[in-house]
BANU-91442 format. One record per residue: z, y, x of N, C-alpha, C in turn. Coordinates in steps of 0.05 Angstrom, whole numbers, padded with zeros to 5 digits, always signed. Layout:
<nodes>
ZYXZYXZYX;...
</nodes>
This chain:
<nodes>
+00000-00032+00016+00002-00002-00003+00003+00022+00020;+00016+00029+00046+00016+00047+00060-00006+00050+00075;-00025+00037+00079-00050+00030+00086-00069+00051+00069;-00060+00046+00045-00088+00049+00022-00077+00078+00010;-00048+00080+00017-00056+00115+00016-00063+00123+00032;-00054+00119+00063-00068+00139+00081-00098+00134+00073;-00122+00116+00072-00135+00120+00059-00143+00138+00042;-00135+00146+00029-00134+00159+00002-00132+00187+00005;-00112+00194+00023-00106+00216+00040-00130+00227+00048;-00140+00211+00068-00159+00218+00084-00184+00230+00069;-00197+00218+00051-00219+00215+00034-00229+00243+00029;-00205+00264+00021-00217+00295+00010-00220+00303+00038;-00221+00300+00058-00231+00314+00083-00251+00304+00093;-00250+00282+00088-00284+00265+00094-00308+00279+00085;-00293+00275+00052-00316+00292+00036-00319+00318+00043;-00308+00338+00046-00303+00362+00053-00332+00362+00081;-00321+00347+00097-00344+00348+00120-00371+00349+00108;-00377+00333+00093-00404+00313+00084-00410+00341+00075;-00398+00346+00046-00407+00365+00033-00422+00383+00043;-00398+00396+00069-00411+00428+00083-00433+00417+00095;-00440+00389+00112-00464+00388+00122-00492+00382+00104;-00481+00371+00080-00499+00374+00067-00513+00394+00049;-00492+00408+00045-00509+00452+00039-00525+00458+00065;-00507+00454+00086-00529+00454+00112-00553+00440+00114;-00555+00421+00108-00586+00414+00102-00597+00423+00085;-00594+00428+00061-00601+00444+00042-00614+00469+00052;-00604+00484+00072-00624+00512+00081-00638+00504+00096;-00657+00478+00101-00673+00469+00113-00704+00475+00092;-00695+00476+00061-00720+00482+00046-00724+00510+00035;-00707+00532+00054-00702+00563+00045-00721+00572+00055;-00739+00589+00042-00751+00606+00049-00748+00641+00041;-00755+00657+00060-00753+00691+00044-00787+00697+00039;-00781+00714+00010-00811+00720+00001-00817+00755+00003;-00829+00753+00012-00840+00789+00008-00868+00787-00008;-00860+00803-00019-00872+00820-00044-00888+00845-00043;-00916+00846-00050-00925+00877-00049-00938+00884-00076;-00943+00896-00084-00956+00910-00113-00973+00930-00101;-00998+00933-00095-01017+00950-00096-01022+00967-00114;-01006+00967-00138-01013+00983-00165-00986+01000-00170;-00968+01001-00155-00944+01015-00159-00933+01026-00129;-00947+01011-00112-00942+01012-00081-00913+01001-00074;-00903+00991-00089-00882+00975-00088-00882+00956-00070;-00854+00952-00049-00843+00923-00032-00828+00906-00038;-00818+00884-00046-00789+00877-00051-00795+00846-00031;-00767+00833-00035-00763+00815-00014-00740+00799-00028;-00746+00770-00039-00726+00749-00048-00729+00725-00031;-00718+00703-00041-00708+00682-00024-00731+00662-00045;-00738+00634-00042-00748+00613-00052-00740+00595-00041;-00753+00561-00049-00744+00539-00037-00767+00523-00044;-00768+00505-00028-00791+00484-00023-00784+00470-00041;-00801+00452-00062-00804+00430-00065-00824+00413-00070;-00833+00386-00074-00844+00368-00070-00838+00336-00072;-00852+00325-00058-00847+00292-00049-00827+00296-00019;-00806+00273-00023-00798+00271-00002-00824+00256+00029;-00812+00277+00049-00836+00259+00068-00853+00271+00070;-00867+00286+00051-00891+00300+00049-00892+00326+00061;-00908+00342+00069-00909+00366+00073-00906+00385+00050;-00900+00404+00051-00882+00421+00025-00910+00443+00019;-00917+00443+00002-00942+00460-00011-00933+00484-00030;-00904+00476-00047-00898+00487-00064-00875+00501-00059;-00868+00540-00071-00843+00543-00066-00832+00552-00098;-00812+00548-00098-00795+00555-00125-00789+00588-00116;-00788+00604-00144-00775+00627-00131-00760+00645-00158;-00761+00668-00172-00750+00687-00197-00783+00699-00195;-00787+00700-00221-00819+00714-00229-00808+00744-00222;-00783+00753-00219-00780+00784-00220-00786+00795-00189;-00782+00770-00172-00788+00779-00141-00819+00775-00130;-00829+00778-00154-00872+00776-00151-00878+00792-00171;-00864+00810-00181-00870+00830-00203-00865+00856-00202;-00877+00871-00202-00873+00903-00201-00855+00916-00222;-00849+00938-00218-00841+00954-00243-00852+00957-00268;-00874+00955-00260-00893+00961-00279-00905+00936-00303;-00884+00917-00291-00902+00898-00300-00922+00872-00287;-00934+00892-00266-00955+00877-00260-00942+00852-00233;-00967+00833-00237-00966+00802-00224-00969+00826-00186;-00950+00814-00171-00957+00831-00142-00985+00820-00132;-01005+00835-00126-01025+00826-00112-01014+00814-00082;-00998+00815-00067-00991+00811-00039-00965+00795-00046;-00971+00762-00043-00945+00756-00035-00943+00735-00005;-00924+00732-00003-00922+00716+00025-00889+00700+00023;-00887+00677+00038-00876+00664+00053-00873+00667+00085;-00841+00677+00087-00835+00676+00121-00818+00657+00121;-00832+00647+00143-00807+00623+00149-00786+00627+00181;-00795+00651+00198-00784+00661+00223-00782+00696+00217;-00800+00713+00217-00794+00740+00218-00826+00755+00218;-00829+00777+00210-00849+00802+00215-00860+00800+00243;-00843+00787+00265-00859+00788+00284-00887+00774+00290;-00870+00747+00282-00881+00719+00277-00902+00714+00264;-00930+00722+00262-00943+00726+00240-00960+00704+00232;-00954+00685+00249-00978+00652+00252-00947+00636+00225;-00921+00657+00222-00904+00639+00203-00904+00658+00183;-00918+00680+00175-00927+00697+00143-00938+00682+00135;-00942+00669+00110-00957+00653+00106-00970+00661+00069;-00987+00662+00063-01000+00681+00045-00989+00658+00018;-00984+00671+00001-00970+00648-00027-00994+00658-00039;-00991+00640-00066-01008+00648-00090-00995+00629-00122;-00987+00652-00132-00972+00639-00158-00993+00618-00181;-00977+00602-00187-00994+00583-00196-00977+00571-00226;-00952+00577-00224-00937+00580-00260-00929+00595-00251;-00914+00618-00282-00890+00631-00281-00882+00635-00306;-00862+00652-00307-00847+00663-00337-00834+00679-00330;-00843+00696-00347-00826+00720-00340-00803+00727-00358;-00797+00715-00385-00777+00709-00405-00760+00696-00384;-00766+00674-00379-00745+00644-00357-00736+00660-00329;-00754+00678-00322-00752+00682-00293-00759+00662-00275;-00782+00646-00281-00786+00628-00252-00812+00632-00242;-00818+00634-00223-00844+00632-00217-00846+00605-00194;-00873+00593-00187-00873+00574-00169-00907+00585-00156;-00902+00581-00132-00912+00594-00109-00934+00566-00089;-00969+00572-00091-00972+00551-00072-00977+00567-00044;-00973+00542-00032-00983+00556-00005-00994+00545+00011;-01004+00544+00034-01013+00519+00054-00989+00505+00073;-00998+00474+00068-00976+00452+00070-00965+00461+00100;-00942+00452+00098-00928+00462+00122-00901+00437+00121;-00895+00433+00149-00877+00411+00152-00847+00422+00167;-00850+00456+00167-00825+00474+00179-00806+00473+00159;-00808+00458+00134-00788+00460+00117-00781+00436+00098;-00770+00427+00088-00774+00401+00073-00759+00403+00038;-00776+00393+00024-00766+00391-00007-00737+00388-00017;-00727+00411-00033-00701+00408-00038-00696+00391-00065;-00673+00366-00059-00666+00355-00079-00659+00371-00096;-00670+00366-00126-00658+00377-00152-00634+00360-00177;-00618+00375-00186-00614+00356-00206-00601+00373-00231;-00612+00356-00249-00611+00379-00276-00587+00393-00275;-00589+00423-00286-00557+00441-00289-00540+00424-00316;-00550+00400-00331-00538+00394-00353-00510+00371-00339;-00520+00370-00308-00498+00351-00294-00477+00365-00283;-00478+00388-00288-00459+00408-00272-00430+00406-00288;-00410+00409-00270-00381+00415-00285-00369+00440-00285;-00349+00448-00306-00342+00469-00291-00322+00468-00271;-00316+00488-00256-00293+00499-00232-00306+00476-00208;-00333+00470-00218-00352+00449-00189-00349+00480-00172;-00344+00467-00140-00357+00488-00122-00388+00486-00120;-00396+00509-00112-00424+00511-00110-00429+00535-00094;-00460+00525-00078-00462+00546-00060-00491+00564-00066;-00492+00595-00056-00521+00602-00067-00531+00612-00038;-00553+00606-00033-00560+00603-00006-00587+00630-00009;-00594+00637+00008-00618+00663+00009-00612+00681+00031;-00628+00713+00026-00636+00734+00037-00622+00754+00028;-00595+00746+00024-00590+00788+00010-00601+00807+00037;-00611+00829+00013-00611+00855+00039-00597+00865+00050;-00572+00860+00041-00540+00875+00056-00538+00862+00077;-00546+00831+00084-00539+00823+00107-00559+00827+00125;-00591+00841+00116-00607+00852+00134-00599+00879+00151;-00587+00890+00127-00581+00918+00142-00556+00926+00155;-00549+00896+00154-00522+00892+00177-00536+00879+00198;-00553+00873+00211-00571+00861+00234-00583+00882+00244;-00583+00877+00275-00599+00893+00292-00632+00888+00287;-00626+00869+00283-00659+00856+00276-00675+00862+00253;-00657+00876+00230-00660+00870+00200-00690+00880+00186;-00695+00903+00209-00727+00913+00198-00751+00888+00205;-00747+00877+00217-00761+00851+00212-00763+00824+00197;-00739+00827+00187-00733+00810+00156-00727+00780+00173;-00710+00775+00197-00713+00748+00203-00701+00729+00179;-00713+00703+00185-00715+00688+00169-00715+00658+00163;-00703+00653+00188-00708+00622+00195-00681+00610+00181;-00668+00586+00185-00660+00568+00173-00630+00578+00178;-00625+00581+00211-00595+00600+00220-00597+00631+00204;-00616+00637+00186-00610+00665+00179-00602+00672+00154;-00598+00643+00141-00592+00641+00115-00567+00647+00105;-00564+00665+00086-00541+00675+00076-00522+00650+00061;-00499+00640+00063-00486+00626+00048-00465+00630+00036;-00464+00636+00004-00437+00645-00006-00429+00625-00023;-00398+00627-00018-00384+00582-00041-00378+00612-00071;-00376+00596-00085-00354+00600-00111-00344+00573-00117;-00342+00580-00154-00340+00557-00170-00355+00563-00194;-00367+00548-00209-00375+00547-00236-00349+00561-00257;-00364+00587-00270-00346+00595-00284-00352+00585-00319;-00379+00585-00318-00386+00563-00349-00410+00539-00348;-00418+00530-00344-00435+00514-00346-00457+00510-00360;-00458+00525-00391-00484+00533-00396-00469+00563-00410;-00489+00583-00409-00496+00607-00423-00522+00617-00427;-00531+00632-00446-00554+00634-00452-00552+00676-00454;-00577+00677-00447-00577+00712-00451-00611+00708-00454;-00610+00717-00473-00648+00725-00481-00656+00704-00485;-00638+00680-00496-00647+00652-00501-00653+00627-00474;-00652+00650-00454-00653+00626-00426-00627+00622-00417;-00626+00589-00416-00593+00582-00411-00593+00583-00375;-00572+00593-00371-00565+00594-00342-00531+00587-00331;-00528+00579-00313-00503+00577-00305-00486+00602-00296;-00463+00607-00306-00450+00624-00299-00428+00617-00267;-00429+00634-00248-00405+00617-00229-00394+00662-00220;-00382+00646-00201-00370+00669-00185-00379+00678-00153;-00396+00652-00154-00417+00658-00125-00434+00686-00124;-00418+00698-00102-00436+00723-00102-00461+00717-00094;-00480+00743-00106-00508+00739-00101-00514+00773-00103;-00533+00781-00078-00541+00806-00073-00571+00808-00084;-00578+00832-00081-00611+00834-00083-00622+00827-00058;-00636+00808-00056-00645+00787-00038-00646+00757-00046;-00626+00759-00058-00622+00728-00057-00635+00716-00085;-00646+00735-00094-00662+00724-00121-00685+00706-00111;-00681+00676-00131-00698+00660-00132-00689+00638-00112;-00674+00641-00095-00655+00620-00083-00640+00610-00094;-00639+00578-00080-00623+00558-00093-00594+00557-00105;-00584+00554-00117-00548+00548-00126-00549+00519-00124;-00536+00512-00097-00530+00481-00098-00500+00468-00102;-00495+00443-00104-00475+00434-00105-00463+00428-00079;-00438+00409-00077-00435+00405-00052-00452+00373-00038;-00467+00366-00055-00477+00340-00039-00513+00362-00036;-00507+00388-00036-00530+00401-00024-00556+00397-00045;-00551+00385-00074-00573+00387-00097-00572+00421-00112;-00603+00419-00108-00605+00449-00125-00601+00445-00160;-00582+00455-00165-00567+00457-00190-00584+00485-00214;-00593+00501-00205-00592+00529-00205-00616+00542-00193;-00625+00567-00206-00638+00586-00189-00616+00619-00188;-00611+00629-00173-00599+00645-00160-00616+00669-00174;-00609+00693-00204-00626+00703-00213-00612+00736-00219;-00581+00737-00230-00581+00762-00233-00553+00769-00233;-00542+00783-00223-00511+00796-00236-00501+00813-00253;-00477+00814-00263-00471+00831-00276-00475+00855-00274;-00484+00872-00293-00487+00901-00285-00456+00915-00283;-00437+00906-00293-00405+00915-00284-00394+00885-00290;-00372+00901-00269-00349+00878-00259-00361+00863-00237;-00342+00853-00227-00352+00828-00204-00348+00811-00214;-00357+00786-00202-00352+00757-00194-00371+00747-00218;-00384+00752-00233-00401+00745-00258-00433+00744-00256;-00448+00715-00242-00471+00725-00233-00483+00700-00245;-00516+00697-00248-00521+00679-00272-00537+00668-00253;-00547+00641-00264-00564+00620-00237-00578+00602-00268;-00603+00612-00272-00625+00603-00286-00623+00570-00283;-00625+00552-00310-00627+00528-00309-00655+00521-00282;-00642+00496-00272-00668+00479-00252-00685+00467-00277;-00672+00459-00292-00685+00448-00314-00718+00458-00320;-00724+00485-00325-00746+00493-00332-00767+00481-00304;-00766+00496-00286-00775+00486-00267-00783+00457-00267;-00764+00440-00271-00764+00414-00269-00791+00403-00301;-00781+00415-00312-00803+00406-00333-00838+00414-00335;-00836+00444-00322-00859+00440-00315-00872+00425-00290;-00859+00421-00266-00869+00400-00260-00872+00369-00263;-00855+00361-00276-00856+00339-00303-00887+00339-00312;-00910+00367-00326-00914+00359-00341-00943+00365-00329;-00935+00375-00306-00961+00374-00288-00964+00348-00267;-00951+00339-00273-00950+00307-00256-00941+00315-00233;-00934+00333-00215-00926+00339-00191-00899+00325-00184;-00893+00301-00166-00881+00297-00155-00857+00313-00132;-00827+00309-00139-00806+00322-00132-00789+00294-00129;-00764+00311-00110-00741+00293-00113-00716+00301-00131;-00718+00277-00152-00693+00281-00173-00674+00271-00164;-00649+00272-00149-00620+00267-00162-00608+00249-00186;-00625+00252-00205-00614+00240-00222-00631+00223-00232;-00644+00208-00210-00660+00189-00227-00661+00165-00196;-00656+00147-00202-00663+00119-00176-00682+00131-00163;-00703+00142-00174-00729+00142-00146-00725+00166-00127;-00712+00189-00149-00699+00214-00131-00682+00200-00109;-00663+00193-00117-00642+00183-00109-00658+00176-00077;-00667+00148-00089-00679+00133-00052-00700+00154-00039;-00712+00174-00051-00735+00183-00042-00709+00204-00024;-00695+00226-00027-00679+00236-00015-00660+00234+00005;-00664+00200+00012-00651+00185+00032-00621+00186+00024;-00616+00175+00004-00588+00166-00011-00598+00132-00010;-00578+00126-00001-00581+00096+00010-00586+00079-00028;-00608+00069-00026-00605+00052-00059-00602+00024-00052;-00604+00009-00030-00599-00017-00021-00568-00027-00027;-00558-00044-00015-00532-00058-00024-00511-00045-00036;-00513-00045-00060-00497-00030-00080-00487-00059-00095;-00460-00052-00098-00445-00084-00112-00451-00077-00152;-00456-00090-00154-00471-00097-00183-00452-00079-00205;-00419-00073-00199-00407-00059-00209-00422-00025-00201;-00432-00020-00177-00441+00008-00171-00468+00012-00189;-00482-00013-00184-00515-00006-00193-00510-00002-00233;-00487-00019-00240-00487-00004-00275-00481+00018-00272;-00463+00029-00257-00450+00057-00261-00473+00072-00254;-00490+00073-00238-00512+00083-00233-00536+00086-00257;-00538+00056-00263-00559+00065-00283-00542+00076-00314;-00523+00071-00320-00505+00092-00338-00512+00121-00345;-00502+00135-00311-00506+00151-00303-00536+00167-00321;-00551+00149-00297-00587+00155-00310-00594+00156-00333;-00579+00130-00354-00577+00142-00383-00572+00162-00401;-00549+00169-00388-00534+00189-00394-00536+00209-00394;-00562+00220-00360-00577+00254-00355-00601+00243-00374;-00613+00229-00381-00637+00227-00398-00621+00244-00433;-00603+00228-00440-00603+00230-00468-00588+00255-00473;-00574+00267-00447-00566+00296-00449-00586+00318-00449;-00606+00314-00425-00623+00329-00424-00643+00333-00451;-00652+00313-00455-00668+00305-00488-00645+00332-00505;-00623+00329-00517-00603+00333-00524-00608+00364-00516;-00603+00377-00497-00616+00398-00482-00644+00416-00493;-00659+00403-00495-00686+00409-00510-00689+00410-00534;-00669+00391-00551-00678+00393-00578-00655+00416-00591;-00634+00421-00576-00620+00437-00593-00630+00461-00574;-00642+00468-00561-00660+00499-00556-00683+00500-00576;-00698+00480-00585-00717+00481-00595-00709+00489-00630;-00682+00477-00638-00668+00479-00670-00661+00510-00662;-00655+00515-00639-00637+00549-00641-00663+00569-00642;-00677+00559-00623-00706+00584-00628-00727+00580-00641;-00731+00563-00649-00749+00559-00671-00784+00551-00650;-00772+00537-00628-00796+00544-00607-00780+00513-00585;-00797+00508-00563-00792+00487-00554-00767+00494-00533;-00759+00511-00535-00743+00522-00512-00748+00536-00493;-00782+00542-00489-00785+00548-00457-00809+00573-00475;-00813+00598-00466-00840+00610-00470-00859+00602-00451;-00885+00608-00472-00913+00593-00468-00918+00603-00432;-00923+00576-00415-00924+00586-00392-00955+00595-00382;-00961+00617-00371-00988+00625-00364-00991+00611-00338;-01017+00597-00332-01026+00588-00307-01040+00605-00295;-01034+00604-00265-01056+00630-00255-01072+00607-00243;-01104+00614-00256-01129+00605-00240-01147+00622-00217;-01147+00608-00197-01168+00627-00175-01200+00638-00181;-01191+00660-00183-01232+00669-00183-01238+00660-00163;-01260+00650-00167-01282+00640-00139-01282+00670-00127;-01289+00686-00149-01300+00715-00134-01282+00740-00127;-01263+00727-00132-01242+00740-00124-01240+00755-00099;-01231+00774-00093-01227+00774-00063-01199+00764-00048;-01204+00740-00030-01177+00738-00013-01162+00751-00014;-01135+00742-00011-01110+00750-00003-01122+00762+00027;-01108+00784+00043-01106+00793+00055-01080+00776+00072;-01090+00771+00103-01069+00768+00113-01045+00783+00116;-01027+00774+00128-00996+00792+00135-01003+00814+00157;-01015+00803+00175-01020+00829+00191-01040+00842+00185;-01064+00841+00169-01083+00856+00155-01069+00877+00143;-01046+00875+00122-01022+00883+00105-01014+00899+00124;-01002+00899+00144-00985+00912+00156-01004+00929+00171;-01029+00934+00176-01043+00945+00179-01057+00967+00167;-01062+00957+00142-01074+00972+00119-01041+00996+00112;-01028+00990+00116-00998+00997+00108-00989+01017+00128;-00997+01016+00159-00994+01032+00188-01008+01042+00177;-01037+01049+00166-01057+01073+00164-01054+01089+00142;-01039+01068+00122-01038+01090+00108-01020+01119+00099;-00992+01108+00127-00959+01121+00120-00947+01118+00093;-00921+01127+00101-00905+01124+00074-00903+01153+00061;-00896+01152+00033-00887+01179+00020-00862+01170+00014;-00848+01197+00019-00823+01200+00010-00820+01221-00017;-00807+01219-00034-00806+01250-00056-00774+01254-00050;-00764+01282-00049-00739+01288-00053-00727+01296-00091;-00708+01278-00095-00707+01276-00123-00683+01288-00136;-00661+01306-00117-00639+01325-00115-00639+01337-00091;-00629+01368-00090-00628+01382-00076-00638+01404-00071;-00647+01414-00048-00665+01440-00051-00695+01433-00038;-00698+01413-00043-00720+01404-00040-00737+01381-00056;-00722+01381-00085-00731+01377-00100-00762+01367-00117;-00768+01352-00111-00799+01357-00124-00823+01357-00105;-00805+01357-00082-00820+01360-00065-00823+01333-00047;-00860+01326-00035-00865+01295-00027-00868+01304+00001;-00869+01284+00019-00870+01279+00048-00878+01265+00057;-00904+01254+00068-00918+01231+00079-00904+01230+00113;-00891+01196+00117-00885+01194+00134-00903+01177+00152;-00913+01192+00173-00936+01174+00191-00920+01163+00225;-00908+01178+00230-00892+01170+00253-00865+01164+00246;-00849+01190+00261-00822+01200+00259-00817+01229+00241;-00788+01235+00220-00788+01247+00213-00759+01251+00207;-00748+01275+00224-00724+01286+00233-00709+01293+00202;-00686+01296+00199-00670+01309+00173-00639+01323+00191;-00649+01344+00187-00616+01365+00198-00622+01392+00197;-00605+01408+00214-00611+01437+00209-00619+01445+00233;-00624+01430+00247-00634+01441+00271-00662+01447+00270;-00677+01479+00275-00700+01482+00264-00716+01476+00288;-00718+01474+00309-00728+01467+00322-00740+01440+00329;-00723+01422+00325-00726+01397+00327-00735+01377+00300;-00714+01384+00279-00721+01374+00258-00756+01377+00239;-00753+01359+00229-00785+01368+00208-00769+01377+00176;-00748+01362+00169-00740+01377+00147-00716+01390+00153;-00714+01418+00146-00690+01429+00155-00672+01442+00142;-00656+01436+00141-00635+01452+00124-00615+01472+00134;-00611+01500+00118-00605+01521+00126-00575+01519+00140;-00569+01526+00162-00546+01529+00172-00525+01532+00151;-00495+01517+00155-00484+01517+00130-00487+01502+00111;-00506+01486+00101-00510+01469+00074-00488+01447+00082;-00468+01449+00061-00452+01423+00062-00461+01394+00072;-00447+01380+00087-00455+01356+00095-00475+01355+00113;-00492+01364+00122-00516+01370+00138-00502+01371+00162;-00514+01345+00181-00511+01358+00204-00529+01365+00225;-00527+01378+00245-00556+01385+00265-00572+01373+00265;-00569+01338+00269-00582+01326+00275-00568+01303+00251;-00592+01291+00223-00566+01283+00212-00582+01244+00211;-00607+01247+00202-00619+01220+00202-00647+01228+00207;-00659+01197+00212-00697+01197+00221-00704+01176+00212;-00726+01188+00198-00737+01155+00181-00769+01159+00208;-00770+01127+00209-00793+01120+00230-00815+01103+00218;-00834+01100+00230-00852+01084+00222-00865+01064+00236;-00854+01036+00235-00864+01015+00259-00885+00993+00254;-00892+00979+00273-00902+00960+00262-00890+00943+00242;-00863+00947+00232-00851+00935+00216-00844+00943+00196;-00852+00964+00191-00854+00980+00162-00834+01006+00168;-00822+01024+00150-00808+01040+00153-00775+01036+00155;-00774+01046+00171-00739+01050+00177-00725+01074+00170;-00698+01073+00171-00684+01098+00170-00660+01091+00182;-00653+01110+00199-00629+01111+00224-00618+01136+00214;-00587+01125+00221-00577+01150+00218-00564+01167+00246;-00564+01187+00251-00559+01192+00276-00528+01210+00290;-00504+01190+00277-00477+01189+00282-00470+01221+00259;-00483+01228+00238-00480+01251+00226-00446+01250+00223;-00435+01275+00215-00409+01269+00206-00404+01268+00184;-00416+01266+00160-00410+01261+00125-00438+01236+00121;-00453+01228+00140-00459+01205+00129-00484+01206+00121;-00504+01179+00121-00524+01178+00105-00529+01157+00096;-00523+01148+00074-00522+01131+00048-00551+01115+00031;-00554+01095+00031-00562+01082+00011-00569+01083-00016;-00584+01075-00033-00579+01087-00068-00550+01075-00075;-00547+01044-00067-00521+01035-00072-00501+01044-00061;-00500+01065-00041-00476+01075-00037-00471+01069-00013;-00474+01048-00003-00473+01036+00035-00479+01054+00052;-00454+01059+00071-00460+01079+00091-00479+01067+00117;-00492+01078+00123-00498+01059+00149-00491+01071+00167;-00494+01045+00187-00469+01050+00208-00491+01071+00236;-00482+01085+00255-00495+01102+00268-00514+01097+00281;-00532+01098+00298-00557+01090+00305-00570+01055+00300;-00565+01048+00275-00568+01024+00269-00591+01023+00242;-00622+01022+00253-00643+01021+00241-00634+01001+00211;-00654+01017+00189-00644+00999+00162-00669+01003+00150;-00678+00975+00148-00705+00975+00137-00713+00983+00100;-00728+00991+00101-00736+01010+00072-00760+00990+00046;-00753+00988+00035-00778+00986+00012-00790+01010+00003;-00818+01002-00025-00817+01021-00041-00805+01016-00060;-00799+01047-00072-00779+01042-00089-00743+01047-00079;-00738+01036-00055-00713+01060-00040-00716+01073-00052;-00685+01074-00046-00676+01107-00045-00648+01109-00019;-00647+01132-00010-00633+01137+00012-00615+01172+00003;-00597+01175+00019-00586+01204+00009-00573+01213+00033;-00566+01237+00042-00559+01255+00059-00529+01266+00045;-00498+01250+00074-00470+01260+00060-00469+01263+00030;-00484+01268+00004-00474+01265-00020-00502+01265-00045;-00494+01259-00064-00516+01246-00077-00537+01273-00081;-00532+01304-00083-00538+01313-00083-00569+01328-00062;-00564+01308-00040-00587+01315-00018-00611+01279-00028;-00613+01271-00038-00628+01242-00046-00661+01249-00045;-00662+01219-00032-00698+01223-00033-00698+01196-00040;-00728+01184-00046-00739+01152-00057-00765+01156-00047;-00766+01128-00033-00791+01117-00020-00810+01112-00045;-00833+01119-00039-00853+01113-00060-00880+01094-00049;
</nodes>
């Protein structure tokens, strides 16, 4: 009995170590998404993850639809998957949306086959338990802002941010879409990344945070994507089936009769619960629980996507435009072709504030255009340079800006937006 008790005491520690390894292993499926809309001149970043058959090159990436749609509702005409960073152009791959749904907020992208990432193991969101420990994987923009190399969007497996939390609600609905609620922190840039359990199985897609209050985040059901893949006949690793367990490297052989019976029972329960969920959605919404999917077909006469190098060269040639939205320069627009200095020094600065302007230093901050885009840097100003969300920039640390981002000098009375 003493030996049994000792073994039982050791089990949690062993399980925890295996769980951490499984979560780290799941990072090998995660990528960064970079999108650009020529309609609104907006760029955005998000996260995605690979799906497909075990042991096969990856050709499909899952993300949120809002990652590849601009503020006007247009599908971005330039979408890239970043595997390393923007300096390694051969690791920035053009991606094509092949299925997406703006209401549910998922998108599936096609890329050239790669082996640098492996398919994620998927598990129906109906198998999630309340208070279960979960992990959000992705590339939050706030982490880029705290990284000296943030302006080149470091996107290796080692660059992935992992946050941990618990499931608050196993099933909630917003606009008719089912999602998991958790306190697992996600920020801008995490969108589209996987929410995984301690076995490293993807159980949801990181989608939104509550506008008010902390520790309330939503992850749409992975079942929506699983249904699309099933309907299209696309193979993927399903942890809820014997096929998926074996394909994902979980040993299917050498089981006792009791274990085999238990697995069969779990699979049967999974099928029943999944059918029940879909039927319930149909009864409550008057439809099959899913907005009709729009399949994007390639126009043979369409101009091919430009490569990332071509995109960078075009943006470099066009320059960037900022608009002052408050303060003494309100309504004015400025083109940034190289470097623009802000401050009270009339000799050095390009945008000059009068002496005595509250909060503005002699040399306050600067905008710079490089091969990696537009960056902002605080010049050790007394009252600080801030991003639109109120984050104060560390002195002399460049921060990458995208179209639609805003910043201000000292107070929101001196605010600018990147067009």
